C-alpha positions as CSV (number, residue, x, y, z in Angstrom):
1,X,-71.6,-159.3,2.6
2,X,-71.0,-159.4,6.3
3,X,-67.3,-159.8,5.7
4,X,-67.2,-156.8,3.3
5,X,-68.8,-154.6,6.0
6,X,-66.2,-155.8,8.4
7,X,-63.4,-154.9,6.0
8,X,-64.9,-151.4,5.5
9,X,-65.0,-150.9,9.3
10,X,-61.3,-152.0,9.6
11,X,-60.2,-149.7,6.8
12,X,-62.1,-146.7,8.2
13,X,-60.5,-147.2,11.6
14,X,-56.9,-148.3,10.8
15,X,-56.3,-147.5,7.1
16,X,-53.9,-144.5,7.6
17,X,-50.9,-146.4,8.9
18,X,-49.0,-143.2,9.5
19,X,-51.7,-141.4,11.5
20,X,-50.7,-140.4,15.0
21,X,-53.3,-142.0,17.2
22,X,-52.6,-140.6,20.6
23,X,-54.7,-137.6,21.7
24,X,-51.9,-136.5,24.0
25,X,-52.2,-134.3,27.1
26,X,-48.6,-134.7,28.4
27,X,-47.5,-131.7,26.4
28,X,-50.4,-129.5,27.6
29,X,-49.7,-126.8,30.2
30,X,-52.8,-125.3,31.8
31,X,-53.6,-122.5,34.2
32,X,-50.6,-120.3,33.4
33,X,-51.6,-117.1,35.2
34,X,-50.0,-113.7,34.3
35,X,-50.8,-110.2,35.4
36,X,-52.2,-107.9,32.6
37,X,-50.6,-104.5,33.0
38,X,-51.9,-101.4,31.2
39,X,-48.9,-101.0,28.8
40,X,-48.4,-104.7,27.9
41,X,-49.8,-105.8,24.6
42,X,-51.8,-109.1,24.2
43,X,-49.0,-110.5,22.0
44,X,-46.3,-109.7,24.6
45,X,-48.5,-111.3,27.3
46,X,-49.0,-114.4,25.2
47,X,-45.2,-114.6,24.6
48,X,-44.6,-114.5,28.3
49,X,-47.2,-117.3,28.8
50,X,-45.5,-119.5,26.2
51,X,-42.1,-119.0,27.8
52,X,-43.4,-119.7,31.2
53,X,-45.4,-122.7,30.0
54,X,-42.3,-124.2,28.3
55,X,-40.3,-123.9,31.4
56,X,-43.0,-125.6,33.4
57,X,-43.3,-128.4,30.9
58,X,-39.6,-129.2,30.8
59,X,-39.4,-129.0,34.6
60,X,-42.2,-131.6,34.7
61,X,-40.9,-134.1,32.2
62,X,-37.1,-133.7,32.2
63,X,-34.4,-134.6,34.7
64,X,-32.5,-131.6,36.0
65,X,-29.4,-132.2,34.0
66,X,-31.4,-132.6,30.8
67,X,-33.4,-129.4,31.5
68,X,-30.1,-127.5,31.7
69,X,-29.2,-128.7,28.3
70,X,-32.1,-126.7,26.8
71,X,-31.1,-123.5,28.5
72,X,-29.7,-122.1,25.3
73,X,-32.9,-122.5,23.3
74,X,-34.0,-119.2,21.9
75,X,-37.6,-117.9,22.3
76,X,-38.3,-118.0,18.6
77,X,-37.4,-121.7,18.7
78,X,-39.6,-122.3,21.7
79,X,-42.5,-120.5,19.9
80,X,-42.3,-122.8,16.9
81,X,-43.0,-125.8,19.3
82,X,-46.5,-124.4,20.1
83,X,-49.5,-125.9,18.4
84,X,-51.9,-123.4,19.9
85,X,-52.8,-121.5,23.0
86,X,-56.0,-120.5,24.7
87,X,-56.9,-117.6,26.9
88,X,-59.6,-118.0,29.5
89,X,-62.7,-116.0,28.7
90,X,-62.9,-114.4,32.1
91,X,-60.3,-112.4,33.9
92,X,-60.3,-112.0,37.6
93,X,-59.4,-109.1,39.9
94,X,-56.9,-110.0,42.6
95,X,-55.5,-107.1,44.7
96,X,-56.4,-104.7,42.0
97,X,-54.5,-106.8,39.4
98,X,-56.0,-108.2,36.3
99,X,-55.0,-111.9,36.0
100,X,-55.2,-113.7,32.7
101,X,-55.0,-117.5,32.5
102,X,-53.4,-119.3,29.5
103,X,-53.4,-122.9,28.4
104,X,-50.5,-123.8,26.0
105,X,-50.3,-127.0,23.9
106,X,-46.9,-127.9,22.5
107,X,-46.6,-130.1,19.4
108,X,-45.7,-133.7,20.4
109,X,-43.8,-134.4,17.1
110,X,-41.8,-131.2,17.3
111,X,-40.9,-131.8,21.0
112,X,-39.8,-135.3,20.0
113,X,-37.6,-133.9,17.2
114,X,-36.1,-131.5,19.7
115,X,-35.3,-134.3,22.2
116,X,-34.0,-136.5,19.4
117,X,-31.6,-133.9,18.1
118,X,-30.2,-133.2,21.6
119,X,-30.2,-136.8,22.8
120,X,-32.6,-136.1,25.6
121,X,-35.0,-138.6,27.2
122,X,-38.2,-137.4,28.8
123,X,-40.4,-138.8,31.5
124,X,-44.0,-139.9,31.2
125,X,-45.3,-140.7,34.7
126,X,-48.5,-142.7,34.5
127,X,-48.6,-143.8,38.2
128,X,-48.3,-140.6,40.2
129,X,-48.9,-142.2,43.6
130,X,-45.9,-143.1,45.9
131,X,-46.4,-144.4,49.4
132,X,-43.7,-143.0,51.7
133,X,-42.6,-143.3,55.3
134,X,-40.0,-140.9,56.7
135,X,-38.4,-142.3,59.8
136,X,-36.5,-139.9,62.1
137,X,-33.4,-141.3,64.0
138,X,-32.1,-139.0,66.8
139,X,-29.1,-140.8,68.4
140,X,-30.7,-144.1,69.5
141,X,-34.3,-142.9,69.4
142,X,-36.3,-144.1,66.4
143,X,-39.4,-142.0,65.7
144,X,-41.9,-143.4,63.3
145,X,-45.3,-141.8,63.8
146,X,-45.3,-140.0,67.1
147,X,-43.0,-137.0,67.7
148,X,-41.8,-137.2,64.1
149,X,-41.9,-133.7,62.4
150,X,-41.4,-135.2,58.9
151,X,-44.4,-137.6,59.2
152,X,-46.7,-134.9,60.4
153,X,-45.6,-132.1,58.0
154,X,-44.5,-134.0,54.9
155,X,-47.3,-132.7,52.7
156,X,-47.2,-129.1,53.9
157,X,-44.3,-128.2,51.6
158,X,-43.6,-128.4,47.9
159,X,-47.0,-129.8,46.7
160,X,-47.6,-130.1,43.0
161,X,-49.6,-132.2,40.6
162,X,-46.6,-134.3,39.4
163,X,-46.3,-136.8,42.3
164,X,-48.8,-137.6,45.0
165,X,-47.1,-138.5,48.3
166,X,-49.2,-140.8,50.5
167,X,-48.2,-141.6,54.1
168,X,-49.5,-144.7,55.7
169,X,-51.8,-144.4,58.8
170,X,-50.3,-145.5,62.1
171,X,-50.0,-149.3,62.0
172,X,-48.8,-151.7,64.7
173,X,-47.4,-154.1,62.1
174,X,-45.2,-151.3,60.6
175,X,-43.9,-150.4,64.1
176,X,-43.1,-154.0,65.0
177,X,-41.3,-154.6,61.7
178,X,-39.1,-151.5,62.2
179,X,-38.4,-152.2,65.9
180,X,-37.4,-155.8,65.1
181,X,-34.9,-154.5,62.6
182,X,-33.8,-151.3,64.3
183,X,-30.2,-152.4,64.2
184,X,-30.3,-152.9,60.5
185,X,-32.8,-150.5,59.1
186,X,-30.8,-149.8,56.0
187,X,-31.3,-153.4,54.8
188,X,-35.0,-153.7,55.9
189,X,-37.1,-155.0,53.1
190,X,-39.2,-152.1,51.9
191,X,-42.2,-154.4,51.4
192,X,-42.3,-155.1,55.1
193,X,-42.7,-151.4,55.8
194,X,-45.7,-151.3,53.5
195,X,-47.3,-154.7,53.7
196,X,-50.7,-153.3,52.8
197,X,-49.6,-151.8,49.5
198,X,-48.3,-154.5,47.1
199,X,-47.5,-153.5,43.5
200,X,-47.4,-149.8,44.5
201,X,-44.6,-147.3,44.3
202,X,-42.9,-147.2,47.7
203,X,-40.2,-145.2,49.5
204,X,-38.7,-145.4,53.0
205,X,-36.6,-142.5,54.2
206,X,-34.2,-142.7,57.1
207,X,-33.3,-139.3,58.5
208,X,-30.3,-139.3,60.9
209,X,-29.9,-136.2,63.0
210,X,-27.4,-136.2,65.9
211,X,-27.9,-132.5,66.4
212,X,-24.2,-131.8,65.7
213,X,-23.1,-132.9,62.3
214,X,-24.9,-132.6,59.0
215,X,-28.1,-134.5,58.5
216,X,-27.8,-137.8,56.7
217,X,-30.7,-139.1,54.6
218,X,-31.0,-142.6,53.2
219,X,-33.7,-143.1,50.6
220,X,-34.9,-146.6,49.5
221,X,-37.5,-146.9,46.8
222,X,-39.3,-149.4,44.7
223,X,-40.8,-147.6,41.6
224,X,-42.4,-149.5,38.8
225,X,-41.0,-152.7,40.5
226,X,-37.5,-151.3,40.2
227,X,-35.4,-150.8,43.3
228,X,-33.5,-147.5,43.5
229,X,-31.6,-146.1,46.5
230,X,-30.1,-142.7,47.1
231,X,-28.3,-140.9,50.0
232,X,-28.2,-137.2,50.8
233,X,-25.9,-135.1,53.1
234,X,-27.8,-132.0,54.1
235,X,-25.8,-129.1,55.7
236,X,-27.1,-127.8,59.0
237,X,-25.8,-124.3,58.4
238,X,-27.5,-121.6,60.5
239,X,-31.1,-122.7,59.9
240,X,-33.7,-122.6,62.7
241,X,-34.9,-126.1,63.6
242,X,-38.2,-125.9,61.6
243,X,-36.5,-124.2,58.7
244,X,-33.9,-127.0,58.5
245,X,-36.7,-129.6,58.7
246,X,-38.5,-127.9,55.8
247,X,-35.3,-127.8,53.8
248,X,-34.9,-131.6,54.4
249,X,-38.5,-132.3,53.2
250,X,-38.0,-130.2,50.1
251,X,-34.7,-131.8,49.1
252,X,-35.9,-135.3,49.7
253,X,-39.1,-134.6,47.7
254,X,-37.1,-133.3,44.8
255,X,-34.9,-136.4,44.9
256,X,-37.9,-138.7,45.0
257,X,-39.4,-136.9,42.0
258,X,-36.1,-137.3,40.2
259,X,-36.1,-141.0,40.9
260,X,-39.7,-141.5,39.7
261,X,-38.8,-139.5,36.5
262,X,-35.6,-141.6,35.9
263,X,-37.5,-144.9,36.1
264,X,-40.2,-143.6,33.6
265,X,-37.8,-142.2,31.0
266,X,-38.7,-142.5,27.3
267,X,-35.9,-142.3,24.6
268,X,-37.5,-141.1,21.4
269,X,-34.4,-142.4,19.5
270,X,-35.3,-146.1,20.3
271,X,-39.0,-146.8,19.6
272,X,-40.3,-150.3,20.0
273,X,-42.9,-152.4,18.1
274,X,-45.4,-154.9,19.2
275,X,-47.4,-157.3,17.0
276,X,-50.9,-158.1,18.3
277,X,-53.6,-160.4,17.1
278,X,-57.3,-159.9,17.8
279,X,-59.9,-162.5,16.9
280,X,-63.0,-161.1,15.3
281,X,-66.4,-162.3,16.3
282,X,-69.9,-160.9,17.1
283,X,-68.5,-159.3,20.3
284,X,-65.5,-157.6,18.7
285,X,-65.5,-153.9,18.8
286,X,-62.8,-152.3,16.6
287,X,-64.2,-148.8,17.2
288,X,-63.9,-149.2,21.0
289,X,-60.4,-150.6,20.6
290,X,-59.4,-147.6,18.5
291,X,-60.8,-145.2,21.1
292,X,-59.0,-146.9,24.0
293,X,-55.7,-146.9,22.1
294,X,-56.0,-143.2,21.5
295,X,-55.9,-142.6,25.3
296,X,-52.4,-144.2,25.6
297,X,-49.7,-141.6,25.5
298,X,-46.8,-143.9,24.7
299,X,-48.4,-145.3,21.5
300,X,-47.3,-143.4,18.4
301,X,-48.8,-145.4,15.5
302,X,-50.9,-148.4,14.8
303,X,-50.4,-150.3,11.5
304,X,-52.7,-153.0,10.0
305,X,-50.6,-156.0,9.0
306,X,-53.2,-158.6,8.1
307,X,-57.0,-159.1,8.4
308,X,-59.6,-161.5,7.3
309,X,-63.0,-162.6,8.5
310,X,-61.5,-164.4,11.6
311,X,-58.9,-162.0,12.9
312,X,-56.9,-158.8,12.6
313,X,-53.2,-158.4,13.2
314,X,-51.9,-154.9,14.1
315,X,-48.4,-153.6,14.7
316,X,-48.1,-150.9,17.5
317,X,-45.2,-148.5,17.5
318,X,-44.6,-147.2,21.0
319,X,-42.1,-145.5,23.2
320,X,-40.9,-146.8,26.6
321,X,-40.8,-150.3,28.1
322,X,-43.1,-153.1,27.2
323,X,-44.3,-153.7,30.8
324,X,-45.3,-150.0,31.0
325,X,-47.3,-150.3,27.8
326,X,-49.0,-153.4,29.1
327,X,-50.0,-151.6,32.3
328,X,-51.4,-148.7,30.2
329,X,-53.4,-151.2,28.0
330,X,-54.7,-152.8,31.2
331,X,-55.9,-149.5,32.5
332,X,-57.8,-149.0,29.3
333,X,-59.3,-152.5,29.8
334,X,-57.4,-154.0,26.9
335,X,-56.5,-157.5,28.1
336,X,-53.2,-158.4,26.4
337,X,-51.9,-162.0,26.8
338,X,-49.0,-164.0,25.4
339,X,-50.5,-167.2,23.9
340,X,-48.7,-169.6,21.6
341,X,-45.7,-167.3,21.1
342,X,-47.8,-164.3,20.1
343,X,-49.5,-161.4,21.8
344,X,-53.3,-161.6,21.7
345,X,-56.1,-159.2,22.8
346,X,-58.6,-161.1,24.8
347,X,-62.1,-160.1,25.9
348,X,-62.2,-156.5,24.8
């Protein structure tokens, strides 16, 4: 009798093998604000919000080159991608303008079909924090914390909710490591610059300015444990000093965002599968497992392969890399271990 009840629970939770489990929020675009003018209809205003929301979404999840590949997409095609939209109940007056706020939800399956048909990968960034240190080099003078415009003003320009740039507080150990390697900063181990932040996304930025030629910028990163380096050559042109510095910050931030996106790319054409076993006992909680799995964006489907009174075997269809999936499961407190040549959920 007890086993029959267990079977019923399993069937209720996992029976529909083709049911999309993820309650996604990656394809939601919120707080799209538009001015409501007297002559504009509600339908026209909603169409403007959909178009603006789509542009915001692809700017957020696509690399620049891939974004350009969608420039020919017609508005009727964009509109078909929308699941629904909401309008905030309250409008607010701002400088005698009526501002209306929209939230747009794009259909995940339809977005995947679009990306599949055009061979486009999109980025799903789960770890938005990146610890950075911009180092200014003026001739033979190395400026780390003091008299460094970039350190003091980094987060005053181009702030958004995609990436959170975190600068370390002034630290004597960081200063010592940099000074000891001042003749070879390009090859300095990035972990020595950030000794207090193991297993975090890291970036060191060397900005060379000799006050005559163009500014050279060398970017060294470790994102999701992957090392990626870039270099930029920024033209001095006729900018005033602070304007030039602001331009440098903006261009470097855009490059860092692009690096983080590139490391977190998902190719919808190549899904992966993971077989998992979970032992069933008095402490097993299949409902809780189901709820936690739903929070993981990269999981597309869960299939029941085998079950009995002792265990259940499930097959997960997911997008992206296995290590990223494991990190997402860990955040949901799903302890996944590789034991005796199989993946096992322990201590849910």
